[in-house]
MARLO-274462 format. One record per atom (N, C-alpha, C): residue number from 1; residue in three letters; atom name; x negated, y negated, z. Coordinates in steps of 0.2 Angstrom, whole numbers. Each point is the difference from the previous one (the first is absolute). Layout:
<pts>
   num   residu   atome      px      py      pz
   NUM      ALA      CA       X       Y       Z
...
</pts>
This chain:
<pts>
   num   residu   atome      px      py      pz
     1      LYS       N      -4       6       0
     1      LYS      CA       4      -6       0
     1      LYS       C      -4      -6       0
     2      ASP       N      -6       0       3
     2      ASP      CA      -4      -6       0
     2      ASP       C      -3      -2      -6
     3      ARG       N      -1       5      -5
     3      ARG      CA      -3      -1      -6
     3      ARG       C      -7      -4       0
     4      PRO       N      -5       3       3
     4      PRO      CA      -6      -3       1
     4      PRO       C      -4      -2      -6
     5      ASP       N      -4      -4       0
     5      ASP      CA      -4      -2      -6
     5      ASP       C      -5       5      -1
     6      ILE       N      -3       3       5
     6      ILE      CA      -5       5      -1
     6      ILE       C       0       5       6
     7      LEU       N      -1       7      -2
     7      LEU      CA       0       5       5
     7      LEU       C      -7       2       1
     8      LEU       N      -3      -1       6
     8      LEU      CA      -7       2       1
     8      LEU       C      -1       6       4
     9      VAL       N      -2       6      -2
     9      VAL      CA      -1       6       4
     9      VAL       C      -7       1       2
    10      VAL       N      -1       1       7
    10      VAL      CA      -6       0       3
    10      VAL       C      -2       7       2
    11      ASN       N       5       5       0
    11      ASN      CA      -2       7       2
    11      ASN       C       1       4      -6
    12      MET       N      -6       4      -1
    12      MET      CA       0       4      -6
    12      MET       C       3       7       2
    13      ASN       N       6       1      -1
    13      ASN      CA       4       6       2
    13      ASN       C       5       2      -5
    14      PRO       N      -2       6      -4
    14      PRO      CA       4       2      -5
    14      PRO       C       8       1       2
    15      GLN       N       1       1       6
    15      GLN      CA       7       1       2
    15      GLN       C       4      -6      -1
    16      PHE       N      -3      -6      -1
    16      PHE      CA       3      -6      -1
    16      PHE       C       3       0      -7
    17      ALA       N      -2       4      -4
    17      ALA      CA       1       0      -8
    17      ALA       C       8      -1      -1
    18      PRO       N       4       4       3
    18      PRO      CA       7      -1      -1
    18      PRO       C       3      -7       1
    19      TYR       N      -2      -3       6
    19      TYR      CA       2      -6       2
    19      TYR       C      -2      -6      -5
    20      ILE       N      -7       1      -2
    20      ILE      CA      -2      -5      -5
    20      ILE       C       4       1      -7
    21      ARG       N       1       6      -2
    21      ARG      CA       4       1      -6
    21      ARG       C       7      -3       1
    22      LEU       N       3       1       6
    22      LEU      CA       7      -3       1
    22      LEU       C      -1      -8       0
    23      PHE       N      -5      -3       3
    23      PHE      CA      -1      -7       0
    23      PHE       C       0      -3      -7
    24      LYS       N      -4       4      -4
    24      LYS      CA      -1      -3      -7
    24      LYS       C       6       1      -4
    25      THR       N       5       4       2
    25      THR      CA       6       1      -3
    25      THR       C       5      -6       2
    26      LEU       N      -1      -2       6
    26      LEU      CA       5      -5       3
    26      LEU       C      -3      -7      -2
    27      CYS       N      -7       0       0
    27      CYS      CA      -3      -7      -1
    27      CYS       C      -5       1      -6
    28      PRO       N       3       1      -6
    28      PRO      CA      -5       1      -6
    28      PRO       C      -5      -5      -2
    29      ASN       N       2      -6       3
    29      ASN      CA      -4      -6      -2
    29      ASN       C      -5      -2       5
    30      THR       N      -1       4       6
    30      THR      CA      -4      -1       5
    30      THR       C      -6       4       0
    31      PRO       N      -6      -3      -1
    31      PRO      CA      -6       4       0
    31      PRO       C      -2       4       6
    32      VAL       N      -2       6       0
    32      VAL      CA      -2       4       5
    32      VAL       C      -8       1       0
    33      LEU       N      -3      -3       5
    33      LEU      CA      -8       0       0
    33      LEU       C      -2       4       6
    34      SER       N      -6       3       0
    34      SER      CA      -3       4       6
    34      SER       C      -6      -5       2
    35      TYR       N      -1       1       7
    35      TYR      CA      -6      -3       3
    35      TYR       C      -2       5       6
    36      PHE       N      -3       5      -2
    36      PHE      CA      -2       6       4
    36      PHE       C      -6      -2       4
    37      HIS       N      -1       2       6
    37      HIS      CA      -6      -1       4
    37      HIS       C      -4       6       2
    38      LEU       N       3       6      -1
    38      LEU      CA      -4       6       1
    38      LEU       C      -1       3      -7
    39      SER       N      -6       4       0
    39      SER      CA      -2       3      -6
    39      SER       C       5       5      -3
    40      ILE       N       0       0      -7
    40      ILE      CA       4       4      -3
    40      ILE       C      -4       5      -4
    41      ASN       N      -6       0       0
    41      ASN      CA      -5       4      -4
    41      ASN       C       1       7       1
    42      SER       N       1       3       6
    42      SER      CA       1       7       1
    42      SER       C       7       3      -3
    43      LYS       N       4      -5      -2
    43      LYS      CA       7       2      -1
    43      LYS       C       1       0      -8
    44      LEU       N      -5      -3      -4
    44      LEU      CA       2      -1      -7
    44      LEU       C       1       6      -4
    45      GLN       N      -2       6       3
    45      GLN      CA       1       6      -4
    45      GLN       C       7       3       1
    46      GLU       N       4      -3       4
    46      GLU      CA       7       2       2
    46      GLU       C       5      -3      -5
    47      PRO       N       3       4      -4
    47      PRO      CA       5      -3      -5
    47      PRO       C       5      -5       3
    48      ALA       N       3       2       6
    48      ALA      CA       5      -4       3
    48      ALA       C      -3      -7       2
    49      VAL       N      -7      -1       1
    49      VAL      CA      -3      -6       2
    49      VAL       C       0      -4      -7
    50      VAL       N      -3       3      -5
    50      VAL      CA      -1      -3      -6
    50      VAL       C       7      -3      -3
    51      GLU       N       5       4       1
    51      GLU      CA       7      -2      -2
    51      GLU       C       2      -6       4
    52      PHE       N      -1       0       7
    52      PHE      CA       2      -5       4
    52      PHE       C      -4      -7      -2
    53      LEU       N      -6       1      -1
    53      LEU      CA      -4      -6      -2
    53      LEU       C       2      -3      -6
    54      ASN       N       3       4      -5
    54      ASN      CA       2      -3      -6
    54      ASN       C       7      -3       0
    55      LEU       N       3       0       6
    55      LEU      CA       7      -3       1
    55      LEU       C      -1      -8       1
    56      PHE       N      -6      -2       2
    56      PHE      CA      -1      -7       1
    56      PHE       C      -1      -4      -6
    57      ASP       N       2      -6       0
    57      ASP      CA      -1      -5      -6
    57      ASP       C      -8      -2       0
    58      ALA       N      -3      -1       6
    58      ALA      CA      -7      -2       0
    58      ALA       C      -2       2       7
    59      HIS       N      -7      -1       1
    59      HIS      CA      -3       2       6
    59      HIS       C      -5      -5       3
    60      LEU       N       0      -2       6
    60      LEU      CA      -5      -4       3
    60      LEU       C      -5       4       4
    61      ALA       N      -6       0      -2
    61      ALA      CA      -6       4       3
    61      ALA       C      -3      -4       5
    62      ILE       N      -2       4       6
    62      ILE      CA      -3      -3       5
    62      ILE       C      -8       0      -1
    63      SER       N      -2       4      -5
    63      SER      CA      -7       1      -1
    63      SER       C      -1       2      -7
    64      SER       N      -6       0      -3
    64      SER      CA      -2       2      -7
    64      SER       C       1       7       0
    65      GLY       N      -2       4       5
    65      GLY      CA       1       7       0
    65      GLY       C       7       2       0
    66      MET       N       5      -3       3
    66      MET      CA       7       1      -1
    66      MET       C       2      -2      -7
    67      GLN       N      -2      -5      -2
    67      GLN      CA       1      -2      -7
    67      GLN       C      -2       5      -5
    68      GLU       N      -6       3       1
    68      GLU      CA      -2       5      -5
    68      GLU       C       5       7       1
    69      ASP       N       1       1       6
    69      ASP      CA       5       6       1
    69      ASP       C       7      -1      -4
    70      LEU       N       2      -6       1
    70      LEU      CA       7      -1      -3
    70      LEU       C      -1       0      -8
    71      PHE       N      -5      -3      -2
    71      PHE      CA      -1       0      -8
    71      PHE       C      -1       7      -2
    72      SER       N      -2       5       4
    72      SER      CA      -1       7      -3
    72      SER       C       7       3      -1
    73      VAL       N       5      -2       3
    73      VAL      CA       7       3      -1
    73      VAL       C       5      -5      -2
    74      THR       N      -1      -6       0
    74      THR      CA       5      -5      -3
    74      THR       C      -3      -5      -5
    75      THR       N      -2       3      -5
    75      THR      CA      -4      -5      -5
    75      THR       C       4      -5      -3
    76      ASP       N       7       1       0
    76      ASP      CA       4      -5      -4
    76      ASP       C       4      -5       5
    77      LYS       N      -3       0       6
    77      LYS      CA       3      -5       5
    77      LYS       C      -5      -5       2
    78      PRO       N       2      -6       1
    78      PRO      CA      -5      -5       2
    78      PRO       C      -2       2       8
    79      ILE       N      -7      -1       1
    79      ILE      CA      -3       1       6
    79      ILE       C      -4      -6       2
    80      TYR       N       2      -3       5
    80      TYR      CA      -4      -6       2
    80      TYR       C      -4       1       7
    81      LEU       N      -6      -2      -1
    81      LEU      CA      -5       0       6
    81      LEU       C       1      -6       4
    82      VAL       N       3       1       6
    82      VAL      CA       2      -6       4
    82      VAL       C      -4       0       7
    83      TYR       N      -2       6       2
    83      TYR      CA      -4       1       6
    83      TYR       C       5      -1       6
    84      ASN       N      -3       0       6
    84      ASN      CA       4      -1       6
    84      ASN       C      -3      -6       4
    85      PRO       N       5      -4       3
    85      PRO      CA      -3      -7       3
    85      PRO       C      -3       2       7
    86      ILE       N      -6      -4       1
    86      ILE      CA      -3       0       6
    86      ILE       C       0      -7       3
    87      LYS       N       3      -1       6
    87      LYS      CA       0      -6       3
    87      LYS       C      -7      -3       2
    88      ALA       N      -2      -6      -2
    88      ALA      CA      -6      -3       2
    88      ALA       C      -1       0       8
    89      SER       N      -6       1       2
    89      SER      CA      -1       0       7
    89      SER       C      -6      -4       2
    90      ALA       N      -1      -2       6
    90      ALA      CA      -6      -3       2
    90      ALA       C      -6       5       0
    91      PRO       N      -6      -2      -3
    91      PRO      CA      -6       4       0
    91      PRO       C      -2       2       7
    92      ILE       N      -2       6       1
    92      ILE      CA      -3       3       6
    92      ILE       C      -7      -1       0
    93      ALA       N      -3      -2       5
    93      ALA      CA      -7      -2       1
    93      ALA       C      -4       6      -2
    94      ARG       N      -6       0      -3
    94      ARG      CA      -5       5      -1
    94      ARG       C      -4       2       6
    95      ALA       N       0       6       2
    95      ALA      CA      -4       2       6
    95      ALA       C      -7      -2      -1
    96      GLN       N      -4      -3       5
    96      GLN      CA      -7      -2      -1
    96      GLN       C      -5       5       3
    97      THR       N       2       2       6
    97      THR      CA      -5       4       4
    97      THR       C       0       7      -1
    98      VAL       N       6       3      -3
    98      VAL      CA       1       7      -1
    98      VAL       C       4       1      -6
    99      THR       N      -1       6      -3
    99      THR      CA       4       1      -6
    99      THR       C       6       3       3
   100      LYS       N       6      -3      -1
   100      LYS      CA       6       2       3
   100      LYS       C       5       2      -5
   101      PHE       N       0       7      -1
   101      PHE      CA       5       3      -4
   101      PHE       C       7       0       3
   102      ILE       N       5       0      -4
   102      ILE      CA       7       1       2
   102      ILE       C       4       5      -4
   103      TYR       N       5       3       3
   103      TYR      CA       4       4      -4
   103      TYR       C       7      -1       3
   104      LEU       N       5      -1      -5
   104      LEU      CA       7      -2       1
   104      LEU       C       4       5      -4
   105      GLY       N       5       4       4
   105      GLY      CA       4       4      -4
   105      GLY       C       2       7       4
   106      ARG       N       3       4      -4
   106      ARG      CA       2       6       3
   106      ARG       C      -7       4       2
   107      CYS       N       1       4       5
   107      CYS      CA      -6       4       2
   107      CYS       C       1       7      -1
   108      GLU       N       3       2      -5
   108      GLU      CA       1       7      -1
   108      GLU       C      -6       3      -5
   109      ASP       N      -2       6       1
   109      ASP      CA      -6       2      -3
   109      ASP       C       2       3      -7
   110      ARG       N       6       2      -1
   110      ARG      CA       2       3      -6
   110      ARG       C       0      -4      -6
   111      THR       N       1      -7       1
   111      THR      CA      -1      -4      -6
   111      THR       C      -5      -6       2
   112      LYS       N       0      -3       6
   112      LYS      CA      -4      -5       1
   112      LYS       C      -7       2       2
   113      ARG       N      -1       6       2
   113      ARG      CA      -7       3       2
   113      ARG       C      -4      -4       5
   114      VAL       N       4      -2       5
   114      VAL      CA      -4      -4       5
   114      VAL       C      -5       4       4
   115      TYR       N       2       6       1
   115      TYR      CA      -4       5       4
   115      TYR       C      -7       1      -4
   116      GLU       N       1       1      -7
   116      GLU      CA      -6       0      -4
   116      GLU       C      -4      -6       0
   117      LEU       N       3      -6       0
   117      LEU      CA      -3      -6       0
   117      LEU       C      -5      -1       6
   118      LEU       N       3       3       6
   118      LEU      CA      -4      -1       6
   118      LEU       C      -6       5       0
   119      GLY       N       1       5      -4
   119      GLY      CA      -6       5      -1
   119      GLY       C      -5      -4      -3
   120      ILE       N       1      -4      -5
   120      ILE      CA      -5      -4      -4
   120      ILE       C      -3      -5       4
   121      MET       N       5      -3       4
   121      MET      CA      -3      -6       5
   121      MET       C      -5       3       5
   122      LYS       N       1       6       2
   122      LYS      CA      -4       3       5
   122      LYS       C      -7       1      -2
   123      ARG       N      -1       0      -7
   123      ARG      CA      -7       1      -3
   123      ARG       C      -3      -7      -1
   124      LEU       N       3      -5       1
   124      LEU      CA      -3      -7      -1
   124      LEU       C      -4      -2       5
   125      ARG       N      -6      -4      -1
   125      ARG      CA      -4      -3       4
   125      ARG       C       0      -7       1
   126      GLY       N      -2      -3       5
   126      GLY      CA       0      -7       1
   126      GLY       C       5      -3       4
   127      ASN       N       1      -7      -1
   127      ASN      CA       4      -4       4
   127      ASN       C       7      -1      -3
   128      TRP       N       5       4       1
   128      TRP      CA       7       0      -3
   128      TRP       C       5       2       5
   129      THR       N       6      -2      -1
   129      THR      CA       6       2       3
   129      THR       C       6       1      -5
   130      LEU       N       5       4       3
   130      LEU      CA       6       1      -4
   130      LEU       C       6      -1       4
   131      ASP       N       5      -4      -2
   131      ASP      CA       6      -1       3
   131      ASP       C       5       4      -4
   132      ILE       N       4       4       3
   132      ILE      CA       6       4      -3
   132      ILE       C       6      -2       2
   133      PHE       N       5      -2      -4
   133      PHE      CA       7      -2       1
   133      PHE       C       4       4      -4
   134      GLY       N       5       4       4
   134      GLY      CA       5       4      -4
   134      GLY       C       2       6       5
   135      ASN       N       5       3      -3
   135      ASN      CA       3       6       3
   135      ASN       C      -1       6      -4
   136      GLY       N       3       6       3
   136      GLY      CA      -1       6      -3
   136      GLY       C       5       2      -5
   137      GLY       N       4      -4      -3
   137      GLY      CA       5       2      -4
   137      GLY       C       5       4       4
   138      ASP       N       2       6      -4
   138      ASP      CA       5       4       3
   138      ASP       C      -4       6       5
   139      ASN       N      -6      -1       1
   139      ASN      CA      -4       5       3
   139      ASN       C      -4      -3       6
   140      PRO       N       3       0       6
   140      PRO      CA      -4      -3       5
   140      PRO       C      -7       4       2
   141      GLN       N       0       6      -2
   141      GLN      CA      -6       4       1
   141      GLN       C      -6      -3      -3
   142      GLU       N       1      -4      -6
   142      GLU      CA      -5      -3      -3
   142      GLU       C      -4      -5       4
   143      ILE       N       4      -4       4
   143      ILE      CA      -3      -5       4
   143      ILE       C      -4       3       6
   144      GLU       N       3       6       3
   144      GLU      CA      -4       3       5
   144      GLU       C      -7       3      -3
   145      ARG       N       0       2      -6
   145      ARG      CA      -6       3      -3
   145      ARG       C      -5      -6      -1
   146      ILE       N       3      -6      -2
   146      ILE      CA      -5      -5      -2
   146      ILE       C      -2      -3       7
   147      GLU       N       4      -1       5
   147      GLU      CA      -2      -3       6
   147      GLU       C      -5       5       4
   148      ALA       N       0       7      -1
   148      ALA      CA      -4       4       3
   148      ALA       C      -7       0      -4
   149      PHE       N       0      -1      -6
   149      PHE      CA      -6      -1      -4
   149      PHE       C      -4      -6       2
   150      ILE       N       4      -5       1
   150      ILE      CA      -3      -7       2
   150      ILE       C      -3       1       7
   151      ALA       N       3       3       4
   151      ALA      CA      -2       0       7
   151      ALA       C      -6       4       1
   152      ALA       N      -1       6      -4
   152      ALA      CA      -5       4       0
   152      ALA       C      -6      -2      -4
   153      GLU       N       1      -4      -6
   153      GLU      CA      -6      -1      -4
   153      GLU       C      -1      -7      -1
   154      LEU       N       5      -5       0
   154      LEU      CA      -1      -7      -2
   154      LEU       C       3      -5       5
   155      SER       N       0       2       6
   155      SER      CA       3      -4       5
   155      SER       C      -3      -7       1
   156      ASP       N      -6      -1      -2
   156      ASP      CA      -4      -6       0
   156      ASP       C       1      -4      -6
   157      LYS       N       3       3      -5
   157      LYS      CA       0      -4      -7
   157      LYS       C       7      -1      -2
   158      VAL       N       5       4       2
   158      VAL      CA       6       0      -3
   158      VAL       C       6      -1       5
   159      LYS       N       4      -5      -1
   159      LYS      CA       6      -1       4
   159      LYS       C       6       1      -4
   160      PHE       N       5       4       3
   160      PHE      CA       6       2      -3
   160      PHE       C       5      -4       4
   161      HIS       N       4      -4      -4
   161      HIS      CA       5      -5       3
   161      HIS       C       7       3       0
   162      GLY       N       1       5      -4
   162      GLY      CA       7       2      -1
   162      GLY       C       4      -4      -5
   163      TRP       N       6       1       0
   163      TRP      CA       4      -5      -4
   163      TRP       C       2      -6       3
   164      LYS       N      -1      -6      -4
   164      LYS      CA       1      -6       2
   164      LYS       C       4      -4      -5
   165      GLU       N       5      -4       2
   165      GLU      CA       5      -3      -4
   165      GLU       C      -4      -5      -5
   166      LYS       N      -5      -4       3
   166      LYS      CA      -3      -5      -4
   166      LYS       C      -8       1       1
   167      PRO       N      -3       5      -3
   167      PRO      CA      -7       2       1
   167      PRO       C      -4      -5      -2
   168      TRP       N       1      -4      -6
   168      TRP      CA      -4      -5      -2
   168      TRP       C      -1      -6       5
   169      ASP       N       5      -1       4
   169      ASP      CA      -1      -5       5
   169      ASP       C      -4       2       6
   170      MET       N      -2       6       0
   170      MET      CA      -5       2       5
   170      MET       C      -7       0      -2
   171      LEU       N      -1      -2      -6
   171      LEU      CA      -7       0      -2
   171      LEU       C      -3      -7       0
   172      ASP       N      -5      -1       4
   172      ASP      CA      -3      -7       0
   172      ASP       C      -6       0      -6
   173      GLU       N      -3       6      -1
   173      GLU      CA      -5       0      -5
   173      GLU       C       0       7      -3
   174      ALA       N      -3       1      -6
   174      ALA      CA       0       6      -3
   174      ALA       C      -6       0      -6
   175      SER       N      -2       6      -2
   175      SER      CA      -5       0      -5
   175      SER       C       3       3      -7
   176      VAL       N       3       7       1
   176      VAL      CA       2       4      -5
   176      VAL       C       6       4       2
   177      LEU       N       5       0      -5
   177      LEU      CA       6       5       2
   177      LEU       C      -2       6      -4
   178      LEU       N       2       6       3
   178      LEU      CA      -1       7      -3
   178      LEU       C       7       3      -2
   179      LEU       N      -1       4      -5
   179      LEU      CA       6       4      -2
   179      LEU       C      -3       6      -3
   180      HIS       N       2       6       3
   180      HIS      CA      -3       6      -2
   180      HIS       C       5       5      -3
   181      SER       N       5      -3      -2
   181      SER      CA       6       4      -2
   181      SER       C      -1       4      -6
   182      ASP       N       5       6       0
   182      ASP      CA       0       4      -7
   182      ASP       C       8       0      -2
   183      SER       N       4      -5       3
   183      SER      CA       7       0      -1
   183      SER       C       1      -1      -8
   184      THR       N       5       4      -3
   184      THR      CA       2      -1      -6
   184      THR       C       7      -3      -1
   185      LEU       N       2      -2       6
   185      LEU      CA       7      -3       1
   185      LEU       C      -1      -8      -1
   186      GLU       N      -5      -3       2
   186      GLU      CA      -1      -7      -1
   186      GLU       C      -2      -2      -7
   187      VAL       N       3      -6      -2
   187      VAL      CA      -2      -2      -6
   187      VAL       C      -5      -6       0
   188      LEU       N       1      -4       5
   188      LEU      CA      -4      -6       1
   188      LEU       C      -1      -1       8
   189      PRO       N      -5       3       3
   189      PRO      CA      -1      -1       7
   189      PRO       C      -1      -7       3
   190      LEU       N       6      -2       2
   190      LEU      CA       0      -7       2
   190      LEU       C      -4      -2       6
   191      VAL       N      -2       4       4
   191      VAL      CA      -5      -1       6
   191      VAL       C      -6      -3      -3
   192      LEU       N      -2       2      -6
   192      LEU      CA      -7      -2      -3
   192      LEU       C       2      -8      -2
   193      CYS       N       5      -1      -3
   193      CYS      CA       2      -7      -2
   193      CYS       C       1      -4       6
   194      GLU       N       3       2       5
   194      GLU      CA       1      -4       6
   194      GLU       C      -7      -2       3
   195      ALA       N      -5       5       0
   195      ALA      CA      -7      -2       3
   195      ALA       C      -3      -5      -5
   196      MET       N       0       1      -6
   196      MET      CA      -3      -4      -5
   196      MET       C       2      -7       0
   197      THR       N       7      -1       1
   197      THR      CA       3      -7       1
   197      THR       C      -3      -3       6
   198      ARG       N      -2       3       5
   198      ARG      CA      -3      -3       6
   198      ARG       C      -8       0      -1
   199      GLY       N      -3       1      -6
   199      GLY      CA      -7       0      -1
   199      GLY       C      -4       6       2
   200      ILE       N       3       5       2
   200      ILE      CA      -3       6       2
   200      ILE       C      -1       5      -6
   201      PRO       N      -6       2      -2
   201      PRO      CA      -2       5      -5
   201      PRO       C       2       6       2
   202      CYS       N       1       5      -5
   202      CYS      CA       2       7       2
   202      CYS       C      -4       5      -3
   203      VAL       N       0       6       3
   203      VAL      CA      -3       6      -2
   203      VAL       C       5       5       0
   204      SER       N       1       3      -6
   204      SER      CA       6       5      -1
   204      SER       C      -2       6      -4
   205      SER       N       3       5       1
   205      SER      CA       0       6      -5
   205      SER       C       5      -2      -6
   206      PHE       N      -2       2      -6
   206      PHE      CA       3      -1      -6
   206      PHE       C       6       5       0
   207      CYS       N       5      -2       4
   207      CYS      CA       6       5       1
   207      CYS       C       6      -1      -5
   208      VAL       N       0      -6      -3
   208      VAL      CA       6      -1      -4
   208      VAL       C      -2      -5      -6
   209      PRO       N       2       1      -6
   209      PRO      CA      -2      -5      -6
   209      PRO       C       1      -7       2
   210      GLY       N       5      -2       4
   210      GLY      CA       2      -7       2
   210      GLY       C      -6      -3       3
   211      LEU       N      -5       3       2
   211      LEU      CA      -6      -3       3
   211      LEU       C      -4      -4      -5
   212      ARG       N       1       2      -6
   212      ARG      CA      -3      -4      -6
   212      ARG       C       2      -7       0
   213      ASP       N       7      -1       3
   213      ASP      CA       3      -7       0
   213      ASP       C      -3      -4       6
   214      ILE       N      -3       3       5
   214      ILE      CA      -2      -3       6
   214      ILE       C      -7      -2       0
   215      PHE       N      -4       5      -1
   215      PHE      CA      -7       0       0
   215      PHE       C      -4      -4      -5
   216      VAL       N      -4      -4       1
   216      VAL      CA      -4      -4      -5
   216      VAL       C      -7       1       2
   217      ALA       N      -4       4      -4
   217      ALA      CA      -7       2       1
   217      ALA       C      -4      -6       3
   218      ASN       N      -3       1       5
   218      ASN      CA      -5      -5       3
   218      ASN       C       3      -6       3
   219      GLU       N       7       0       0
   219      GLU      CA       3      -6       2
   219      GLU       C       5       1       6
   220      ASN       N       3       6       1
   220      ASN      CA       4       1       6
   220      ASN       C       0       7       4
   221      GLY       N      -5       4      -3
   221      GLY      CA      -1       6       4
   221      GLY       C      -3       6      -4
   222      TRP       N       1       6       2
   222      TRP      CA      -3       6      -3
   222      TRP       C       4       6       0
   223      LEU       N       0       4      -6
   223      LEU      CA       4       6       0
   223      LEU       C      -5       6      -1
   224      TYR       N       3       6       3
   224      TYR      CA      -4       6      -1
   224      TYR       C       5       5      -2
   225      ASP       N      -3       6      -3
   225      ASP      CA       5       5      -2
   225      ASP       C       3       3       6
   226      ILE       N       6       3      -1
   226      ILE      CA       4       2       6
   226      ILE       C      -3       5       4
   227      GLU       N      -4       5      -3
   227      GLU      CA      -3       5       4
   227      GLU       C      -7      -1       1
   228      ASP       N      -3      -6      -1
   228      ASP      CA      -7      -1       0
   228      ASP       C      -2      -3       7
   229      GLU       N       0       4       5
   229      GLU      CA      -1      -3       7
   229      GLU       C      -7      -3       0
   230      ALA       N      -5       3      -3
   230      ALA      CA      -7      -3       0
   230      ALA       C       0      -7      -3
   231      ALA       N       4      -1      -5
   231      ALA      CA       0      -7      -3
   231      ALA       C       3      -5       5
   232      CYS       N       5       2       3
   232      CYS      CA       3      -4       5
   232      CYS       C      -5      -2       6
   233      GLN       N      -3       5       2
   233      GLN      CA      -5      -1       6
   233      GLN       C      -6      -4      -3
   234      LYS       N      -2       0      -6
   234      LYS      CA      -5      -4      -3
   234      LYS       C       2      -7       0
   235      ILE       N       6      -1      -2
   235      ILE      CA       2      -7      -1
   235      ILE       C       1      -3       7
   236      LEU       N       3       3       5
   236      LEU      CA       1      -2       7
   236      LEU       C      -7      -2       3
   237      GLN       N      -5       5      -1
   237      GLN      CA      -7      -1       3
   237      GLN       C      -3      -6      -3
   238      ALA       N       1      -1      -6
   238      ALA      CA      -4      -6      -4
   238      ALA       C       3      -6       3
   239      ILE       N       7       0       1
   239      ILE      CA       3      -6       3
   239      ILE       C      -3      -2       7
   240      ILE       N       0       6       4
   240      ILE      CA      -3      -1       7
   240      ILE       C      -7      -3       0
   241      ASP       N      -4       3      -5
   241      ASP      CA      -7      -1       0
   241      ASP       C      -1      -7      -4
   242      GLN       N       5      -3      -2
   242      GLN      CA       0      -6      -4
   242      GLN       C      -5       0      -6
   243      LYS       N       1       6      -3
   243      LYS      CA      -4       2      -7
   243      LYS       C       5      -3      -5
   244      VAL       N       6       0       1
   244      VAL      CA       5      -3      -5
   244      VAL       C       3      -6       4
   245      ALA       N       1      -6      -3
   245      ALA      CA       3      -6       3
   245      ALA       C       8       1      -1
   246      LEU       N       3      -2       5
   246      LEU      CA       8       0       0
   246      LEU       C       1      -6      -4
   247      PRO       N       5       0      -5
   247      PRO      CA       2      -6      -4
   247      PRO       C       3      -5       5
   248      PRO       N      -1      -7      -2
   248      PRO      CA       3      -5       4
   248      PRO       C       7       1       0
   249      ALA       N       3      -3       6
   249      ALA      CA       7       1       1
   249      ALA       C       4      -3      -5
   250      GLN       N      -2      -6      -2
   250      GLN      CA       4      -4      -5
   250      GLN       C       0       4      -7
   251      ALA       N      -5       3      -1
   251      ALA      CA      -1       4      -7
   251      ALA       C       5       6       1
   252      VAL       N       0       3       5
   252      VAL      CA       5       5       1
   252      VAL       C       7      -2      -1
   253      ILE       N       2      -5       4
   253      ILE      CA       7      -3      -1
   253      ILE       C       2      -2      -7
   254      LYS       N      -5      -3      -4
   254      LYS      CA       1      -2      -6
   254      LYS       C       2       6      -5
   255      THR       N      -2       6       2
   255      THR      CA       2       6      -5
   255      THR       C       7       2       1
   256      MET       N       3      -3       5
   256      MET      CA       7       2       2
   256      MET       C       5      -4      -3
   257      GLN       N      -2      -5      -4
   257      GLN      CA       5      -5      -3
   257      GLN       C       6       3      -4
   258      LYS       N      -2       6      -3
   258      LYS      CA       5       3      -4
   258      LYS       C       6       3       4
   259      PHE       N      -1       1       7
   259      PHE      CA       5       3       4
   259      PHE       C       3      -6       4
   260      SER       N      -1      -6      -1
   260      SER      CA       3      -6       4
   260      SER       C       7       0      -1
   261      THR       N       4      -2       5
   261      THR      CA       7       0      -1
   261      THR       C       2      -4      -6
   262      ALA       N      -3      -6      -1
   262      ALA      CA       1      -4      -6
   262      ALA       C      -1       3      -6
   263      GLN       N      -5       4      -1
   263      GLN      CA      -2       3      -7
   263      GLN       C       5       6      -1
   264      VAL       N       1       4       5
   264      VAL      CA       5       6       0
   264      VAL       C       7      -3      -2
   265      THR       N       2      -5       4
   265      THR      CA       6      -3      -2
   265      THR       C       1      -2      -7
   266      LEU       N      -5      -3      -3
   266      LEU      CA       0      -2      -7
   266      LEU       C       0       6      -4
   267      ASN       N      -4       5       1
   267      ASN      CA       0       6      -4
   267      ASN       C       7       3       0
   268      PHE       N       3       0       6
   268      PHE      CA       7       3       1
   268      PHE       C       5      -4      -4
   269      ILE       N       0      -6       0
   269      ILE      CA       5      -5      -3
   269      ILE       C      -1       1      -8
   270      ASN       N      -6       0      -2
   270      ASN      CA      -2       1      -7
   270      ASN       C       3       7      -3
   271      ALA       N      -1       5       4
   271      ALA      CA       3       6      -2
   271      ALA       C       7       0       0
   272      LEU       N       4      -3       5
   272      LEU      CA       7       0       0
   272      LEU       C       3      -4      -6
   273      ALA       N      -4      -5      -2
   273      ALA      CA       2      -4      -5
   273      ALA       C       0       3      -7
</pts>
């Protein structure tokens, strides 16, 4: 009855297909667009998914990886790369007397591999600390395992803060944000963008194609192959030993301009036009 100008679907669920078909019958002049935030890559071989994706009149892609996935099954539909907006935030001071690593996110080992990351950190030498903010997802035993490892092996280096509503507000200074994920669900890990908008460079596993949209070589951080723990350790040790210089905060912030609210809003409006 409302006869909307546009229908925007944010959940990639083929079970919605009958409702979209009904909507298109009732409102034949209303464009139906997708704006998915979780990966569709693992589902592209399912006929029901391909059929569902082709119901849309156009797609808004959150990353270039998502755009490529959509092009692979919907070649006759417009696909606009709009990204996801990241609110500008005040820079966080760069730690001066110690290399201060931070981790923000779920602390489950199945996808985020925090326990594996702690194993890498144990092998590091020199003056460094790690602050971890997050919970164990659906498995509280993950937290117990992490806390036990920290207490036994890294009590003088690592502090586990648990889940905090506003973790960024608890950081007076930082050096580098870490992400050791192997999650295939994420399209564009926003915690990396949130760190970089605050001038914090990042070190991350190359877990999703969307990281190509975030990382700029020698300007905002470093990537390593998802299973290459030695490469991760080498990067972190070089940072601690000051064999590689952290990029200036303003240079890091500049690389995030494509994710600014103003730019993403402009992309969005141009796509809808």
